[in-house]
N, C-alpha and C positions, 0 to 999 in steps of 0.2 A: 346073611351081616346085613346092617343098615347101609344105607348108601347116604353119606354126608353126616359132615359134626350134630348138626341138628337130629337129625333119626338116630344117632346115638347116643346121643345124651337124653332123648327120650325112650329108648328101650334099656338104658340103665337105670333113669327113674323108675320104670317097671317093673325089672326084673331084679331091684335091690331090695324089696318088699316079698321076694320070696325066700330070704333071708337062708338062700344056698350061694356061696360062690363062685361053683362051678357055674353058674347062671352068669356070672358078672367077666370071666376070666378071659371069654374073647370081646370085650369091649374095653381092656387095660393093655397096656403096652406093656412088655415084659418091662420095658427101662423107666415106669414109671415111680414119680413119687408124691406117696399125698400127705398132706403137713394137716394135723387136726390138734385142735387144742389142746390134747394130751401128748400130743410128739410127731415124729416125723419118721414115713413108714416107706421101704422103698422093699421090692421083690416079694418073699415069702411074709415078710413081715407086714404088708398091708393085708392078706389073708387074714393072718393073725389077728392086727386089730379090726376087723370086719366081724371077727367070730364072737371076739370079746364084748366090742359094742352090742352084737345079737345076744349074747348070754348074759348081760345084764338090763334088757329093755324086751321084755315080754311082747308079744306080740306088735312088737314094734311096725307104724307106718309111718312110710318117711317121703316125703314130696318138695319138689321144687317149687319156687313161684319167681314172678318178675324177670324170669330170664331174658337178659342182654346180652346180645354178641356184639365184643367191641371190637373183635379182630377177625374176620373169614378173609383167608386165601386159596389156591387149589390146593397146597399142602399143610395150611395150621390154621385153628382158627382158636378164639378164647372166649369165655363168656363168664358174665356176672349173675349172683342170683341171689334171691333168698332162699335158704332152707328150712322145712321146719319136720318137726316128729311130734308122735304119741304113741305114749305105750306103756305099759304098768312097768314100773318101778315100784321095789321095797313094797309089795302089795296094793300100792295103789296108783290109780292113773296117773300120769305127768307128762309136760308136754313142752316142747321149746323152740327154739327156731335161732337161726345166726347167719353170716353172709357167707356166700361163698363163691370160688374162683375155679371153673375146669379150663384145661387147656387140652386140646383136641389134636392130634396130628395122623396124617396119612401115611400110613405103614405100606408093605407088600400087601400085607391081608386086609386092608381096608382101615376107616377111620378106629384112632382108639384115642384114650384117656391118657393121655401122658404124664398130666399131673393135673390134682383137685388140692386145693386150700380152703378149709371151712373153719370159721372161728366163731366165738357169741358175737352178738348183737354186743356193741357200751353205747 
């Protein structure tokens, strides 16, 4: 497991492009809540939301830019960033971007993402 919130977020950014939720499980708290533009998800619903997205966007590549840590302590951390994605939708190449916030908490098993909020840029 990665040490520190920065390392966990970097590992999350790498593994998300594997498109296998099992690769992300150890990085996400069992108490996590994710807010996406189409809804809010907790527990197993987070898994289903990822699978739905990967099913709609073929060959998706997702990455974070301009990560800024706005709070860091020994037990909690929060950052804001711009996210970007590129992939095939409906037979054509598409891309998009938005704003994100991630909150991480140090738990018994190490640092975990306890909240993610992604929204479109406006």
